[in-house]
N, C-alpha and C positions, 0 to 999 in steps of 0.2 A: 811196136814202139817200146823203147826202153824207158822206164820211169823210175825215179828215185824218190822215195817218200822219207821225209825227215820226221821222226817221231813214231815210236811203236806203242802208242797208246790206243785207246778204243777207236778213235777216228782214223789214225794211220793204218792200223791193222785191217779195219773193215774196208777202208778205201782200197788197200792193196788187194784184198780178197775180191772185191768187185772188178778191179782192173785185170786181175789174173783171169777171172771168168770171162772177160771180154777179149782175152787173147794177148794181153800185153805182158812184156817181161818186166817184173817189178822187183826192186830191192828196197828193203826197209831198214833204216839205221836209226839208232837212238843213242844219246850220250850216256844213258844209264846201262848197266850191265844186264838188266832184266826189262821185260816189257811192262808197260803201264805203271811206271814207278813215279811219275810226276803228277800232272793234272788229273789223269785218269785215276790214279791212286787216291788223290785228294778228294775227288768227286765220287769215289767208290764205283767207278765205271758207269756212272749214271749219265745218260743223255736224255734230256727232257725237253719236249717241244714247248713246254710252259715257260722255259727260260730263253726263248728265242726273241724276246723283245729287243728292239734296237737301242743302242746307247744314245743315239742322237735325239734326245728328248729336248723340248723347248727350255727345260730347266737347266740343262747341262752347262751352257756358257756361264751362268751365275755360279754354279757349283765349282766349275774350274777356277774361277776368280777367287772364290773362298778358299780353295785348296792351296792357293799360293801363299796364303797368310795364316790359315788356321790348321794346326797340326792334328786336330781332332776329326777332321773330315774322313769319311770312309774312302773316298776317291782322292788320291793325292797326285798332284801334277807338279813337276819341277820344270820350269822354263829353261830352254837352251837356245842360244843364238845359232840356229842351224837353218839355212835357207830351205832345205828340204822339209824339215819339221814344221817350219812356219807355213810353207805352202800347203802341206798336208793338213795342218791344223785349220787353216782358213777354209779348205774344202770340207773338212769335217763339221766345222761350225755352221757352214751354209746348209748342212743337212738337218740342223736342229730346229726343224719346223714340224708342226703336227702332221701335215700331209706327208712329208718325207718319212717321218717316224713310222707311220702306218704302212707305207709302201715297203720300207726297208725291213720292218718286222715280218711282213708277209713273205718277203723274199727269203729271209732267214728261216722261217717256219717251213717253207717249201723244201729248203736244203735239208 
């Protein structure tokens, strides 16, 4: 199988490596001229399972509402009238329950 990976950071390169070992043809492209110059650079190449918690916490809907009106919020959200975004947002908000957060966090940790 031919696979194209967008992003030559830590995740993109290690994913490409694993896919090549499995026998796939892989191409990796990045918008930067060198590898790992964006998120991987900002995170110093660190991947930590301790940071695998899901964003869908029960507190998130309230924080999203605050972010619409308070510029000092760490998480900022700007609303757009986009049917796709609204549909996605409603699905995301439905995941903001404790039981979903635990399940989603464990799935991310496994990845």
